[in-house]
KOLTIDREN-568718 format. One record per residue (C-alpha): residue in one letter; x, y, z. Coordinates in nm, 4 decimals, padded with zeros to 6 digits. Layout:
N
<rec type="a" x="X" y="Y" z="Z"/>
...
END
This chain:
421
<rec type="m" x="-00.8500" y="03.7991" z="00.7844"/>
<rec type="k" x="-00.5109" y="03.7005" z="00.9261"/>
<rec type="i" x="-00.2306" y="03.5290" z="00.7352"/>
<rec type="f" x="00.0286" y="03.3140" z="00.9095"/>
<rec type="v" x="00.3548" y="03.3587" z="00.7154"/>
<rec type="q" x="00.5801" y="03.0675" z="00.8075"/>
<rec type="i" x="00.9467" y="03.1017" z="00.7188"/>
<rec type="t" x="01.2433" y="02.8687" z="00.7615"/>
<rec type="s" x="01.5841" y="03.0351" z="00.7555"/>
<rec type="y" x="01.9299" y="02.8802" z="00.7737"/>
<rec type="r" x="02.2174" y="03.1287" z="00.8105"/>
<rec type="d" x="02.0571" y="03.3460" z="00.5466"/>
<rec type="p" x="02.1323" y="03.7185" z="00.4964"/>
<rec type="e" x="01.8189" y="03.7387" z="00.2806"/>
<rec type="l" x="01.5834" y="03.6720" z="00.5734"/>
<rec type="v" x="01.5350" y="04.0359" z="00.6753"/>
<rec type="p" x="01.4971" y="04.1653" z="00.3156"/>
<rec type="t" x="01.2416" y="03.8873" z="00.2569"/>
<rec type="i" x="01.0359" y="03.9917" z="00.5604"/>
<rec type="i" x="01.0507" y="04.3583" z="00.4630"/>
<rec type="d" x="00.9434" y="04.2939" z="00.1034"/>
<rec type="c" x="00.6646" y="04.0595" z="00.2164"/>
<rec type="i" x="00.5192" y="04.3338" z="00.4358"/>
<rec type="k" x="00.5842" y="04.6172" z="00.1916"/>
<rec type="k" x="00.4146" y="04.4450" z="-00.1029"/>
<rec type="s" x="00.1070" y="04.3220" z="00.0875"/>
<rec type="k" x="-00.2318" y="04.4870" z="00.0547"/>
<rec type="n" x="-00.3038" y="04.4475" z="00.4264"/>
<rec type="p" x="00.0266" y="04.4382" z="00.6190"/>
<rec type="n" x="-00.1521" y="04.4458" z="00.9550"/>
<rec type="s" x="-00.3062" y="04.1066" z="00.8775"/>
<rec type="l" x="00.0360" y="03.9362" z="00.8571"/>
<rec type="h" x="00.1626" y="03.7251" z="01.1483"/>
<rec type="f" x="00.5030" y="03.5626" z="01.1160"/>
<rec type="g" x="00.6357" y="03.2327" z="01.2472"/>
<rec type="i" x="01.0075" y="03.1883" z="01.1845"/>
<rec type="c" x="01.2348" y="02.8911" z="01.2461"/>
<rec type="w" x="01.5570" y="03.0907" z="01.2752"/>
<rec type="q" x="01.8737" y="02.8813" z="01.2464"/>
<rec type="h" x="02.1578" y="03.1273" z="01.2702"/>
<rec type="d" x="02.5099" y="03.2160" z="01.3808"/>
<rec type="e" x="02.6255" y="03.4903" z="01.6157"/>
<rec type="k" x="02.6488" y="03.7489" z="01.3357"/>
<rec type="e" x="02.2759" y="03.7509" z="01.2572"/>
<rec type="d" x="02.0282" y="03.9844" z="01.4208"/>
<rec type="l" x="01.6467" y="03.9953" z="01.4356"/>
<rec type="k" x="01.6134" y="04.2530" z="01.7163"/>
<rec type="e" x="01.3798" y="04.4747" z="01.5140"/>
<rec type="f" x="01.1275" y="04.1910" z="01.4965"/>
<rec type="e" x="01.1782" y="04.0112" z="01.8284"/>
<rec type="i" x="00.9809" y="04.2719" z="02.0242"/>
<rec type="n" x="00.6955" y="04.2787" z="01.7705"/>
<rec type="p" x="00.3965" y="04.0708" z="01.8953"/>
<rec type="k" x="00.3183" y="03.9712" z="01.5361"/>
<rec type="f" x="00.6436" y="03.7759" z="01.5182"/>
<rec type="r" x="00.6887" y="03.4348" z="01.6792"/>
<rec type="i" x="01.0484" y="03.3211" z="01.6460"/>
<rec type="a" x="01.1907" y="02.9762" z="01.7268"/>
<rec type="d" x="01.5575" y="03.0528" z="01.7897"/>
<rec type="f" x="01.8222" y="02.7862" z="01.7146"/>
<rec type="s" x="02.1956" y="02.7800" z="01.6669"/>
<rec type="w" x="02.2864" y="02.6547" z="01.3189"/>
<rec type="k" x="02.4658" y="02.3671" z="01.4929"/>
<rec type="d" x="02.1318" y="02.2337" z="01.6236"/>
<rec type="s" x="01.9568" y="02.2395" z="01.2875"/>
<rec type="k" x="01.8328" y="01.9035" z="01.1535"/>
<rec type="g" x="01.7358" y="01.9870" z="00.7949"/>
<rec type="a" x="01.4484" y="02.1291" z="00.5911"/>
<rec type="g" x="01.1651" y="01.9041" z="00.7091"/>
<rec type="w" x="01.2586" y="01.9572" z="01.0739"/>
<rec type="a" x="01.2713" y="02.3360" z="01.0283"/>
<rec type="k" x="00.9334" y="02.3440" z="00.8539"/>
<rec type="s" x="00.7805" y="02.1335" z="01.1315"/>
<rec type="i" x="00.9114" y="02.3853" z="01.3883"/>
<rec type="a" x="00.7796" y="02.6893" z="01.1990"/>
<rec type="q" x="00.4434" y="02.5205" z="01.1517"/>
<rec type="k" x="00.4008" y="02.4747" z="01.5282"/>
<rec type="l" x="00.4017" y="02.8542" z="01.5672"/>
<rec type="y" x="00.0611" y="02.8715" z="01.3995"/>
<rec type="n" x="-00.2041" y="03.0457" z="01.6101"/>
<rec type="d" x="-00.5355" y="02.9930" z="01.4304"/>
<rec type="e" x="-00.4810" y="03.2494" z="01.1557"/>
<rec type="d" x="-00.7278" y="03.2282" z="00.8649"/>
<rec type="y" x="-00.4659" y="03.1506" z="00.5978"/>
<rec type="t" x="-00.1053" y="03.0422" z="00.5779"/>
<rec type="l" x="00.1772" y="03.1282" z="00.3403"/>
<rec type="q" x="00.4780" y="02.8980" z="00.3597"/>
<rec type="i" x="00.8060" y="03.0243" z="00.2125"/>
<rec type="d" x="01.1820" y="03.0060" z="00.2511"/>
<rec type="s" x="01.3935" y="03.3008" z="00.3642"/>
<rec type="h" x="01.4943" y="03.4289" z="00.0190"/>
<rec type="h" x="01.1877" y="03.5619" z="-00.1653"/>
<rec type="r" x="01.0431" y="03.8716" z="-00.3298"/>
<rec type="f" x="00.6766" y="03.9538" z="-00.3839"/>
<rec type="e" x="00.4252" y="04.0986" z="-00.6280"/>
<rec type="k" x="00.2227" y="04.3993" z="-00.5124"/>
<rec type="n" x="-00.0956" y="04.2924" z="-00.3288"/>
<rec type="w" x="00.0125" y="03.9278" z="-00.3280"/>
<rec type="d" x="-00.1984" y="03.8597" z="-00.0182"/>
<rec type="e" x="-00.5228" y="03.9953" z="-00.1617"/>
<rec type="i" x="-00.4730" y="03.8036" z="-00.4874"/>
<rec type="l" x="-00.4013" y="03.4689" z="-00.3191"/>
<rec type="i" x="-00.6956" y="03.5007" z="-00.0811"/>
<rec type="k" x="-00.9256" y="03.5786" z="-00.3751"/>
<rec type="l" x="-00.7976" y="03.2762" z="-00.5670"/>
<rec type="i" x="-00.8615" y="03.0465" z="-00.2700"/>
<rec type="e" x="-01.2060" y="03.1847" z="-00.1930"/>
<rec type="e" x="-01.3257" y="03.1787" z="-00.5550"/>
<rec type="s" x="-01.2107" y="02.8208" z="-00.6062"/>
<rec type="d" x="-01.4822" y="02.5560" z="-00.6153"/>
<rec type="k" x="-01.2289" y="02.2799" z="-00.5433"/>
<rec type="e" x="-01.2244" y="02.0709" z="-00.2287"/>
<rec type="k" x="-00.9552" y="02.1841" z="00.0165"/>
<rec type="p" x="-00.7626" y="02.3987" z="-00.2348"/>
<rec type="i" x="-00.3882" y="02.4398" z="-00.1842"/>
<rec type="i" x="-00.1882" y="02.6732" z="-00.4110"/>
<rec type="s" x="00.1770" y="02.6052" z="-00.4855"/>
<rec type="s" x="00.4468" y="02.6024" z="-00.7504"/>
<rec type="f" x="00.8126" y="02.6682" z="-00.8099"/>
<rec type="a" x="00.8310" y="03.0432" z="-00.7561"/>
<rec type="g" x="00.9881" y="03.2669" z="-01.0176"/>
<rec type="a" x="01.3572" y="03.3569" z="-00.9916"/>
<rec type="y" x="01.5220" y="03.6797" z="-00.8735"/>
<rec type="r" x="01.8751" y="03.8077" z="-00.8144"/>
<rec type="t" x="01.9808" y="03.9279" z="-00.4715"/>
<rec type="s" x="02.2299" y="04.1814" z="-00.6091"/>
<rec type="n" x="01.9657" y="04.4086" z="-00.7592"/>
<rec type="n" x="01.6314" y="04.2420" z="-00.6766"/>
<rec type="e" x="01.5819" y="04.1800" z="-01.0486"/>
<rec type="k" x="01.2963" y="03.9419" z="-01.1251"/>
<rec type="l" x="01.4278" y="03.7087" z="-01.3931"/>
<rec type="n" x="01.0918" y="03.5922" z="-01.5258"/>
<rec type="i" x="00.7268" y="03.6896" z="-01.5078"/>
<rec type="e" x="00.5931" y="03.3687" z="-01.6641"/>
<rec type="p" x="00.4437" y="03.1367" z="-01.3973"/>
<rec type="y" x="00.5741" y="02.7837" z="-01.3562"/>
<rec type="k" x="00.4028" y="02.4499" z="-01.3262"/>
<rec type="i" x="00.5826" y="02.1491" z="-01.1788"/>
<rec type="s" x="00.6493" y="01.8492" z="-01.4020"/>
<rec type="i" x="00.8459" y="01.5279" z="-01.3620"/>
<rec type="t" x="01.1594" y="01.4377" z="-01.5578"/>
<rec type="g" x="01.2239" y="01.0865" z="-01.4307"/>
<rec type="f" x="01.4014" y="00.9258" z="-01.1367"/>
<rec type="d" x="01.7473" y="00.9742" z="-00.9905"/>
<rec type="e" x="02.0047" y="00.7089" z="-00.8988"/>
<rec type="e" x="01.8377" y="00.6624" z="-00.5592"/>
<rec type="d" x="01.4951" y="00.5970" z="-00.7148"/>
<rec type="l" x="01.3454" y="00.9324" z="-00.6153"/>
<rec type="p" x="01.1437" y="01.1441" z="-00.8623"/>
<rec type="i" x="01.3156" y="01.4410" z="-01.0289"/>
<rec type="l" x="01.0863" y="01.7427" z="-01.0600"/>
<rec type="r" x="01.1338" y="02.0284" z="-01.3039"/>
<rec type="p" x="00.9790" y="02.3708" z="-01.3708"/>
<rec type="d" x="00.7851" y="02.4198" z="-01.6944"/>
<rec type="y" x="00.6340" y="02.7459" z="-01.8076"/>
<rec type="i" x="00.2543" y="02.7593" z="-01.8180"/>
<rec type="n" x="00.1462" y="02.8091" z="-02.1792"/>
<rec type="n" x="-00.0798" y="03.1036" z="-02.2645"/>
<rec type="w" x="-00.0736" y="03.2149" z="-01.9036"/>
<rec type="e" x="-00.1655" y="03.5742" z="-01.9955"/>
<rec type="e" x="-00.5087" y="03.4543" z="-02.1112"/>
<rec type="n" x="-00.5787" y="03.2433" z="-01.8037"/>
<rec type="k" x="-00.7142" y="03.3874" z="-01.4786"/>
<rec type="a" x="-00.8071" y="03.0664" z="-01.2962"/>
<rec type="l" x="-00.6097" y="02.8209" z="-01.0858"/>
<rec type="l" x="-00.4653" y="02.5235" z="-01.2742"/>
<rec type="q" x="-00.4654" y="02.1595" z="-01.1693"/>
<rec type="a" x="-00.1196" y="02.0565" z="-01.0412"/>
<rec type="r" x="00.0693" y="01.7281" z="-01.0053"/>
<rec type="f" x="00.3072" y="01.8466" z="-00.7366"/>
<rec type="l" x="00.3533" y="02.1066" z="-00.4644"/>
<rec type="c" x="00.6709" y="02.2917" z="-00.3671"/>
<rec type="g" x="00.7675" y="02.3555" z="-00.0056"/>
<rec type="h" x="00.9072" y="02.7019" z="-00.0753"/>
<rec type="y" x="00.5724" y="02.8409" z="-00.1942"/>
<rec type="i" x="00.2423" y="02.7239" z="-00.0465"/>
<rec type="f" x="-00.0768" y="02.9156" z="00.0235"/>
<rec type="a" x="-00.3753" y="02.7505" z="00.1891"/>
<rec type="r" x="-00.6368" y="02.7996" z="00.4547"/>
<rec type="g" x="-00.4912" y="02.8082" z="00.8028"/>
<rec type="s" x="-00.6364" y="02.4698" z="00.8941"/>
<rec type="f" x="-00.3605" y="02.3182" z="00.6767"/>
<rec type="c" x="-00.1188" y="02.3821" z="00.9650"/>
<rec type="r" x="-00.3264" y="02.1582" z="01.1934"/>
<rec type="e" x="-00.4039" y="01.8859" z="00.9389"/>
<rec type="y" x="-00.0651" y="01.8421" z="00.7761"/>
<rec type="e" x="00.2384" y="01.7798" z="00.9969"/>
<rec type="y" x="00.5803" y="01.7921" z="00.8345"/>
<rec type="d" x="00.7965" y="01.4856" z="00.8838"/>
<rec type="p" x="01.0998" y="01.6238" z="01.0705"/>
<rec type="d" x="01.3142" y="01.3370" z="00.9413"/>
<rec type="v" x="01.2757" y="01.4336" z="00.5748"/>
<rec type="y" x="01.6022" y="01.6181" z="00.5247"/>
<rec type="f" x="01.5707" y="01.7903" z="00.1852"/>
<rec type="e" x="01.5501" y="01.5795" z="-00.1306"/>
<rec type="g" x="01.2074" y="01.4220" z="-00.1655"/>
<rec type="l" x="01.0380" y="01.6823" z="00.0528"/>
<rec type="d" x="00.8244" y="01.8209" z="-00.2308"/>
<rec type="v" x="00.7030" y="01.4875" z="-00.3668"/>
<rec type="s" x="00.6229" y="01.3563" z="-00.0176"/>
<rec type="l" x="00.4358" y="01.6791" z="00.0563"/>
<rec type="s" x="00.2394" y="01.6364" z="-00.2677"/>
<rec type="a" x="00.1497" y="01.2702" z="-00.2152"/>
<rec type="r" x="00.0438" y="01.3208" z="00.1449"/>
<rec type="c" x="-00.1685" y="01.6279" z="00.0685"/>
<rec type="y" x="-00.3418" y="01.4588" z="-00.2246"/>
<rec type="t" x="-00.4260" y="01.1500" z="-00.0185"/>
<rec type="m" x="-00.5537" y="01.3780" z="00.2593"/>
<rec type="g" x="-00.8100" y="01.5191" z="00.0170"/>
<rec type="y" x="-00.6405" y="01.8427" z="-00.0868"/>
<rec type="t" x="-00.6744" y="01.9705" z="-00.4433"/>
<rec type="l" x="-00.3286" y="02.0596" z="-00.5759"/>
<rec type="l" x="-00.3314" y="02.3853" z="-00.7733"/>
<rec type="h" x="-00.0919" y="02.6200" z="-00.9523"/>
<rec type="p" x="-00.1423" y="02.9985" z="-00.9494"/>
<rec type="p" x="-00.2216" y="03.1515" z="-01.2917"/>
<rec type="k" x="00.0410" y="03.4277" z="-01.2584"/>
<rec type="s" x="00.3715" y="03.4907" z="-01.0819"/>
<rec type="l" x="00.3232" y="03.6405" z="-00.7370"/>
<rec type="i" x="00.6358" y="03.5279" z="-00.5560"/>
<rec type="w" x="01.0009" y="03.4981" z="-00.6599"/>
<rec type="h" x="01.2707" y="03.2743" z="-00.5102"/>
<rec type="e" x="01.6517" y="03.2993" z="-00.5076"/>
<rec type="y" x="01.7696" y="02.9656" z="-00.6463"/>
<rec type="t" x="02.1482" y="03.0051" z="-00.6640"/>
<rec type="r" x="02.2082" y="03.0356" z="-00.2875"/>
<rec type="e" x="02.4826" y="03.2878" z="-00.3550"/>
<rec type="n" x="02.6578" y="03.4199" z="-00.0425"/>
<rec type="r" x="02.4676" y="03.1800" z="00.1828"/>
<rec type="n" x="02.5841" y="02.8916" z="00.3946"/>
<rec type="k" x="02.4490" y="02.5501" z="00.3023"/>
<rec type="h" x="02.3401" y="02.2976" z="00.5606"/>
<rec type="w" x="02.5136" y="02.0110" z="00.3802"/>
<rec type="l" x="02.8423" y="02.2023" z="00.3700"/>
<rec type="d" x="02.8235" y="02.2933" z="00.7398"/>
<rec type="h" x="02.7076" y="01.9628" z="00.8850"/>
<rec type="t" x="03.0041" y="01.7456" z="00.7923"/>
<rec type="e" x="03.1366" y="01.4205" z="00.9305"/>
<rec type="a" x="03.4399" y="01.6117" z="01.0605"/>
<rec type="l" x="03.2229" y="01.8413" z="01.2762"/>
<rec type="k" x="03.0333" y="01.5410" z="01.4057"/>
<rec type="e" x="03.3613" y="01.3782" z="01.5130"/>
<rec type="q" x="03.4553" y="01.7017" z="01.6910"/>
<rec type="g" x="03.1245" y="01.6970" z="01.8811"/>
<rec type="v" x="03.0030" y="02.0231" z="01.7239"/>
<rec type="i" x="02.6930" y="01.8647" z="01.5666"/>
<rec type="e" x="02.4843" y="01.5577" z="01.6508"/>
<rec type="k" x="02.4655" y="01.3974" z="01.3042"/>
<rec type="s" x="02.6225" y="01.4644" z="00.9675"/>
<rec type="w" x="02.4019" y="01.5764" z="00.6803"/>
<rec type="s" x="02.4659" y="01.2499" z="00.4966"/>
<rec type="e" x="02.3274" y="01.0452" z="00.7878"/>
<rec type="r" x="02.0108" y="01.2534" z="00.7913"/>
<rec type="d" x="01.9874" y="01.2368" z="00.4119"/>
<rec type="e" x="02.0150" y="00.8570" z="00.4059"/>
<rec type="l" x="01.7326" y="00.8104" z="00.6575"/>
<rec type="s" x="01.5257" y="01.0775" z="00.4832"/>
<rec type="k" x="01.5388" y="00.9053" z="00.1446"/>
<rec type="k" x="01.4394" y="00.5753" z="00.3012"/>
<rec type="r" x="01.1338" y="00.7422" z="00.4524"/>
<rec type="v" x="01.0348" y="00.8977" z="00.1191"/>
<rec type="r" x="01.0763" y="00.5653" z="-00.0657"/>
<rec type="q" x="00.8678" y="00.3959" z="00.2059"/>
<rec type="l" x="00.5950" y="00.6605" z="00.1726"/>
<rec type="l" x="00.5716" y="00.6320" z="-00.2064"/>
<rec type="g" x="00.5841" y="00.2524" z="-00.2095"/>
<rec type="i" x="00.9136" y="00.2518" z="-00.4008"/>
<rec type="k" x="01.0834" y="00.0217" z="-00.1525"/>
<rec type="d" x="00.9890" y="-00.1351" z="00.1798"/>
<rec type="h" x="01.2498" y="-00.0378" z="00.4391"/>
<rec type="g" x="01.0336" y="-00.1630" z="00.7248"/>
<rec type="i" x="00.9725" y="00.1919" z="00.8500"/>
<rec type="d" x="00.6523" y="00.2794" z="01.0354"/>
<rec type="l" x="00.5832" y="00.6389" z="00.9281"/>
<rec type="g" x="00.3011" y="00.6801" z="01.1797"/>
<rec type="k" x="00.1343" y="01.0195" z="01.1562"/>
<rec type="y" x="00.3746" y="01.1191" z="00.8796"/>
<rec type="g" x="00.2299" y="00.8635" z="00.6387"/>
<rec type="l" x="-00.0324" y="00.8993" z="00.3683"/>
<rec type="g" x="-00.3829" y="01.0326" z="00.4221"/>
<rec type="s" x="-00.7019" y="00.8263" z="00.4230"/>
<rec type="s" x="-00.9190" y="01.0215" z="00.1760"/>
<rec type="k" x="-00.7488" y="00.8773" z="-00.1342"/>
<rec type="s" x="-00.4935" y="00.6067" z="-00.2050"/>
<rec type="i" x="-00.1392" y="00.6383" z="-00.3334"/>
<rec type="r" x="-00.2528" y="00.4497" z="-00.6459"/>
<rec type="q" x="-00.5160" y="00.7141" z="-00.7103"/>
<rec type="y" x="-00.2435" y="00.9759" z="-00.6806"/>
<rec type="e" x="-00.0207" y="00.7868" z="-00.9244"/>
<rec type="m" x="-00.3060" y="00.7579" z="-01.1729"/>
<rec type="y" x="-00.3716" y="01.1308" z="-01.1354"/>
<rec type="i" x="-00.0142" y="01.2465" z="-01.1967"/>
<rec type="g" x="00.0774" y="00.9691" z="-01.4444"/>
<rec type="v" x="00.3591" y="00.8074" z="-01.2469"/>
<rec type="d" x="00.4210" y="00.4537" z="-01.1225"/>
<rec type="f" x="00.6708" y="00.5175" z="-00.8420"/>
<rec type="a" x="00.7691" y="00.1565" z="-00.7754"/>
<rec type="k" x="00.8242" y="00.0632" z="-01.1411"/>
<rec type="q" x="00.9605" y="00.4078" z="-01.2322"/>
<rec type="l" x="00.7287" y="00.4490" z="-01.5293"/>
<rec type="l" x="00.5720" y="00.7668" z="-01.6614"/>
<rec type="h" x="00.2539" y="00.8314" z="-01.8556"/>
<rec type="p" x="00.3074" y="01.0232" z="-02.1832"/>
<rec type="a" x="00.0979" y="01.3111" z="-02.0473"/>
<rec type="a" x="00.3298" y="01.3431" z="-01.7479"/>
<rec type="v" x="00.6398" y="01.3452" z="-01.9686"/>
<rec type="k" x="00.4928" y="01.6210" z="-02.1852"/>
<rec type="g" x="00.3768" y="01.8216" z="-01.8854"/>
<rec type="d" x="00.0142" y="01.8141" z="-02.0004"/>
<rec type="n" x="-00.2548" y="01.9008" z="-01.7472"/>
<rec type="p" x="-00.3113" y="01.6118" z="-01.5032"/>
<rec type="y" x="-00.6394" y="01.4270" z="-01.4865"/>
<rec type="q" x="-00.7748" y="01.1371" z="-01.2834"/>
<rec type="h" x="-00.7487" y="00.8116" z="-01.4793"/>
<rec type="t" x="-01.0082" y="00.5543" z="-01.3739"/>
<rec type="d" x="-00.9218" y="00.2554" z="-01.5928"/>
<rec type="e" x="-00.6089" y="00.1170" z="-01.4273"/>
<rec type="e" x="-00.5418" y="-00.1533" z="-01.6844"/>
<rec type="a" x="-00.5529" y="00.0913" z="-01.9756"/>
<rec type="w" x="-00.3398" y="00.3343" z="-01.7776"/>
<rec type="k" x="-00.0740" y="00.0682" z="-01.7097"/>
<rec type="k" x="-00.0565" y="-00.0204" z="-02.0781"/>
<rec type="e" x="00.0124" y="00.3402" z="-02.1647"/>
<rec type="l" x="00.2876" y="00.3540" z="-01.9008"/>
<rec type="v" x="00.4737" y="00.0650" z="-02.0615"/>
<rec type="g" x="00.4394" y="00.2092" z="-02.4112"/>
<rec type="q" x="00.1598" y="-00.0116" z="-02.5444"/>
<rec type="s" x="-00.0641" y="00.2719" z="-02.6575"/>
<rec type="e" x="-00.1040" y="00.3520" z="-03.0266"/>
<rec type="p" x="00.2048" y="00.5275" z="-03.1632"/>
<rec type="e" x="00.1702" y="00.8854" z="-03.2840"/>
<rec type="e" x="00.2961" y="01.0123" z="-03.6197"/>
<rec type="l" x="00.6318" y="01.1749" z="-03.5504"/>
<rec type="s" x="00.8872" y="01.3644" z="-03.7564"/>
<rec type="e" x="01.2598" y="01.3325" z="-03.6938"/>
<rec type="y" x="01.4680" y="01.6446" z="-03.6256"/>
<rec type="s" x="01.8496" y="01.6554" z="-03.6266"/>
<rec type="l" x="01.9786" y="01.9808" z="-03.4787"/>
<rec type="e" x="02.3215" y="02.1349" z="-03.4260"/>
<rec type="i" x="02.3145" y="02.3468" z="-03.1110"/>
<rec type="d" x="02.5941" y="02.5999" z="-03.0478"/>
<rec type="w" x="02.6407" y="02.8298" z="-02.7509"/>
<rec type="d" x="02.8806" y="03.0935" z="-02.6237"/>
<rec type="a" x="03.0675" y="02.9663" z="-02.3170"/>
<rec type="d" x="03.0726" y="03.3193" z="-02.1711"/>
<rec type="e" x="02.6934" y="03.3203" z="-02.1581"/>
<rec type="i" x="02.6754" y="03.0058" z="-01.9427"/>
<rec type="e" x="02.6704" y="03.0758" z="-01.5679"/>
<rec type="k" x="02.9691" y="02.9048" z="-01.4071"/>
<rec type="a" x="02.9646" y="02.6532" z="-01.1198"/>
<rec type="d" x="03.2095" y="02.3980" z="-00.9809"/>
<rec type="d" x="02.9439" y="02.1347" z="-00.9197"/>
<rec type="y" x="02.7176" y="02.1096" z="-01.2229"/>
<rec type="e" x="02.4794" y="01.8186" z="-01.1766"/>
<rec type="f" x="02.3455" y="01.8411" z="-01.5316"/>
<rec type="w" x="02.2670" y="02.0805" z="-01.8157"/>
<rec type="f" x="01.9067" y="02.0871" z="-01.9304"/>
<rec type="f" x="01.8493" y="02.1161" z="-02.3072"/>
<rec type="g" x="01.4795" y="02.1775" z="-02.3723"/>
<rec type="f" x="01.3189" y="02.2207" z="-02.7120"/>
<rec type="h" x="00.9927" y="02.4115" z="-02.7501"/>
<rec type="d" x="00.7370" y="02.4525" z="-03.0246"/>
<rec type="e" x="00.5980" y="02.7822" z="-03.1538"/>
<rec type="d" x="00.3594" y="02.8012" z="-02.8570"/>
<rec type="g" x="00.6462" y="02.7693" z="-02.6102"/>
<rec type="k" x="00.5496" y="02.4153" z="-02.5113"/>
<rec type="e" x="00.8293" y="02.1720" z="-02.4369"/>
<rec type="i" x="00.8385" y="01.8896" z="-02.6927"/>
<rec type="y" x="01.1724" y="01.7285" z="-02.6080"/>
<rec type="r" x="01.4288" y="01.7348" z="-02.3296"/>
<rec type="n" x="01.7785" y="01.5952" z="-02.2982"/>
<rec type="d" x="01.9930" y="01.6335" z="-01.9867"/>
<rec type="f" x="02.3720" y="01.6216" z="-02.0169"/>
<rec type="n" x="02.5631" y="01.5222" z="-01.7021"/>
<rec type="k" x="02.9261" y="01.5012" z="-01.5974"/>
<rec type="q" x="02.9359" y="01.1210" z="-01.6139"/>
<rec type="k" x="02.8153" y="01.0863" z="-01.9724"/>
<rec type="d" x="02.9097" y="01.4271" z="-02.1136"/>
<rec type="p" x="03.2172" y="01.5660" z="-01.9304"/>
<rec type="e" x="03.3366" y="01.7666" z="-02.2313"/>
<rec type="i" x="03.0169" y="01.9705" z="-02.2397"/>
<rec type="l" x="03.0060" y="02.0471" z="-01.8670"/>
<rec type="s" x="03.3779" y="02.1353" z="-01.8652"/>
<rec type="f" x="03.3385" y="02.3727" z="-02.1659"/>
<rec type="k" x="03.5699" y="02.1694" z="-02.3877"/>
<rec type="k" x="03.2785" y="02.1545" z="-02.6308"/>
<rec type="t" x="03.0401" y="02.4391" z="-02.7091"/>
<rec type="n" x="02.8195" y="02.2558" z="-02.9526"/>
<rec type="v" x="02.6212" y="01.9339" z="-02.9647"/>
<rec type="s" x="02.4193" y="01.7335" z="-03.2156"/>
<rec type="i" x="02.0753" y="01.6263" z="-03.0957"/>
<rec type="t" x="01.8273" y="01.4075" z="-03.2821"/>
<rec type="f" x="01.4727" y="01.3419" z="-03.1666"/>
<rec type="k" x="01.1217" y="01.2767" z="-03.2956"/>
<rec type="s" x="00.8273" y="01.5062" z="-03.2352"/>
<rec type="k" x="00.4786" y="01.5813" z="-03.3667"/>
<rec type="k" x="00.5647" y="01.9520" z="-03.3717"/>
<rec type="q" x="00.8570" y="02.1437" z="-03.5146"/>
<rec type="p" x="01.1046" y="02.2813" z="-03.2581"/>
<rec type="k" x="01.1331" y="02.6594" z="-03.2647"/>
<rec type="s" x="01.3599" y="02.7320" z="-02.9680"/>
<rec type="c" x="01.6157" y="02.5667" z="-02.7432"/>
<rec type="i" x="01.6727" y="02.6422" z="-02.3763"/>
<rec type="i" x="02.0072" y="02.5575" z="-02.2152"/>
<rec type="w" x="01.9679" y="02.5614" z="-01.8374"/>
<rec type="p" x="02.2504" y="02.4391" z="-01.6111"/>
<rec type="y" x="02.1732" y="02.2917" z="-01.2700"/>
<rec type="s" x="02.4267" y="02.3104" z="-00.9861"/>
<rec type="k" x="02.4165" y="02.0770" z="-00.6868"/>
<rec type="s" x="02.4852" y="02.3620" z="-00.4425"/>
<rec type="k" x="02.3188" y="02.6538" z="-00.6230"/>
<rec type="g" x="02.0211" y="02.4892" z="-00.7920"/>
<rec type="w" x="01.8982" y="02.6230" z="-01.1266"/>
<rec type="l" x="02.1347" y="02.8780" z="-01.2792"/>
<rec type="t" x="02.0692" y="03.1331" z="-01.5557"/>
<rec type="r" x="01.8588" y="03.0165" z="-01.8544"/>
<rec type="l" x="01.9971" y="03.0665" z="-02.2038"/>
<rec type="e" x="01.7364" y="03.0639" z="-02.4830"/>
<rec type="t" x="01.8164" y="03.0495" z="-02.8530"/>
<rec type="k" x="01.5819" y="03.0585" z="-03.1528"/>
<rec type="l" x="01.6086" y="02.7783" z="-03.4056"/>
END
């Protein structure tokens, strides 16, 4: 059984360590065949792999790169009829025998066209430390200022007791495992730059008949901070475009990309014909919305989606719509007023915080309330002028812990800080 490991790498010193760890931790290293979209500068070197027949490398200067969707579409074309495919980025670490475990999960699943994905766990490049062993599921927080969904990681409750795959709302492009035929059936839209890639991937796969699934344990870890790595959006500037170094700036690609994602999800009609990069024909986008509990166009969420409960296929659209607009029977809630303090030295620093996540969990570790503080509304918190905040909310369950989790625009999720209440 062969596995096609497809990797996209942009000026990343973690590429070679990722390849080495992927091979080292696999049960059957001889079954691995790599396809790499390598976007690099003159300092990088893949000579040790270029002569290996199990490596197929699409070689590009970083100046010719066109974004995440384009790179994934290139890597995908290197597929050569392997039995399975693992899709990752170039900064990952692996659990021992990850390949054997994922194949077993796929083959024992009774679901139609199973596809396994999630936000991978987190690790540090400095010492390869894995920062969590709890597996994530992907939930939705709301919508950003450009009407695109905001996805978040939530821990899977009681994961130690569960051995089976879990139903998922969303997929993540940095961690996908499926049968190899996925590479033929699903073609990445090369004009989806970065933001919106995961939700478009999820909607298209669902409507193509795939069953979206989360793994029951952590098998792969991802480096989220992007420390010591060049970023596409910092390289591909308007200034370099004017100098003739690059074809388009990142912002031009990003603007078109978001229009394509909004068109796909039915959020707004930009008059774009998506062609083969549109939705599938097995199910409708409305069926997907009623499965995940989201109305994309109206930007409404079902209570189950907000809580991160397991998704299920609603069949009564009228009842579902009433729940989206808050017309369901109210639950009995208790009000909690909490004073949250933190030590500024324990918060990982960044110059471009997008928001700080404050999540409250019950005794089972389930999130019962979330409040995000951003630089527009809460500049004193994000600038460390305040190290405490008062938060009031209503919940059926008593909060037992609070997680403070900053998010940086350039680095992604930073270090989590958890305090007991």
